BAVOPA-358789 format. One line per field, with one value per residue (C-alpha): residue in one letter; x, z, y. Coordinates in pm, 1 decimal. Each point is the difference from the previous one (the first is absolute). Last residue first. Example, Ala and Ser with C-alpha at 12.3 -4.5 7.8 and 13.67 -1.06 7.14 Angstrom:
# residues 2
r <- S / A
px <- 1367.0 / -137.0
pz <- 714.0 / 66.0
py <- -106.0 / -344.0
//
This chain:
# residues 79
r <- A / A / D / G / E / K / Q / E / L / S / N / K / L / I / E / A / A / E / E / P / S / L / N / M / E / S / L / L / S / N / L / A / E / L / N / R / E / R / E / E / K / L / L / E / E / L / E / A / N / E / K / Q / I / R / K / K / L / S / A / I / V / E / R / K / E / R / I / K / E / E / I / P / K / R / V / G / R / A / M
px <- 12386.9 / -6.9 / 38.5 / -293.6 / -218.7 / 97.9 / -86.6 / -336.8 / -70.2 / 85.4 / -210.2 / -300.3 / 49.5 / 13.5 / -307.0 / -194.0 / 96.4 / -120.6 / -329.4 / -50.1 / 44.6 / 315.2 / 48.4 / 276.0 / -181.1 / -328.6 / 148.7 / 140.5 / -336.2 / -174.3 / 253.3 / -50.2 / -378.9 / 22.7 / 211.6 / -243.2 / -294.4 / 176.4 / 79.1 / -360.2 / -122.8 / 248.2 / -127.5 / -361.4 / 89.1 / 171.3 / -305.7 / -223.2 / 242.7 / -4.3 / -380.6 / -12.9 / 261.6 / -202.9 / -315.6 / 189.5 / 132.7 / -352.4 / -119.9 / 297.4 / -70.7 / -367.9 / 88.1 / 235.8 / -276.9 / -246.9 / 252.5 / 74.0 / -372.6 / -50.8 / 292.3 / -173.4 / 176.0 / 163.8 / -125.0 / 273.3 / 332.5 / -57.0 / 311.8
pz <- 7835.3 / 378.3 / 3.6 / -240.3 / 213.1 / 308.1 / -174.2 / -112.3 / 354.5 / 139.9 / -261.6 / 81.6 / 372.2 / -42.9 / -225.7 / 251.4 / 280.4 / -205.5 / -74.8 / 365.2 / 88.8 / 181.2 / 302.3 / 136.5 / 332.0 / -183.2 / -221.0 / 306.9 / 175.7 / -307.0 / -15.5 / 367.7 / -41.4 / -305.1 / 189.9 / 292.1 / -237.6 / -175.1 / 336.3 / 118.1 / -323.3 / 42.1 / 354.2 / -121.1 / -278.0 / 253.2 / 226.3 / -292.9 / -97.0 / 358.6 / 0.4 / -337.1 / 118.3 / 314.9 / -203.6 / -225.2 / 307.5 / 133.9 / -333.9 / -12.5 / 351.0 / -83.5 / -319.5 / 197.0 / 250.1 / -276.2 / -169.1 / 328.6 / 61.2 / -346.1 / 54.8 / 300.2 / 326.5 / 157.6 / 335.6 / 243.7 / -64.4 / 208.1 / 94.9
py <- 9962.9 / 19.1 / 378.0 / 44.3 / -227.6 / 197.3 / 327.4 / -134.8 / -111.1 / 344.0 / 175.0 / -218.2 / 52.6 / 377.8 / -6.4 / -209.7 / 239.5 / 295.5 / -175.9 / -90.7 / 367.5 / 102.4 / 226.7 / -222.6 / -33.7 / -50.0 / -270.4 / -174.4 / 13.1 / -141.0 / -282.8 / -80.0 / 10.8 / -224.1 / -250.5 / -0.9 / -48.5 / -286.7 / -164.3 / 35.9 / -159.6 / -285.1 / -54.5 / -4.9 / -243.7 / -226.8 / 4.9 / -95.4 / -277.7 / -132.5 / -7.2 / -175.7 / -252.0 / -68.9 / -54.8 / -241.2 / -181.7 / -49.0 / -132.1 / -238.5 / -129.3 / -47.0 / -186.4 / -222.2 / -79.0 / -86.6 / -230.1 / -177.0 / -41.0 / -149.8 / -238.5 / -151.1 / 56.6 / -302.5 / -118.8 / -88.9 / -167.0 / -307.9 / -186.1
//
């Protein structure tokens, strides 16, 4: 049975390089989309935190001090 014409090795190499280049472009595009989604998530989290601080009438510095004191207290309780 005839198997057909076999591709030369050079053509196979060229085709694989093209596939790899295409996949690299796809990965770059997907990474860019992921970064954009992560940026949106960070912004949403910051907006929620800012809203909470406003509702509690706290400045970021005051909130940081409260958290710091709370962590120090927990560490002291654990010791």
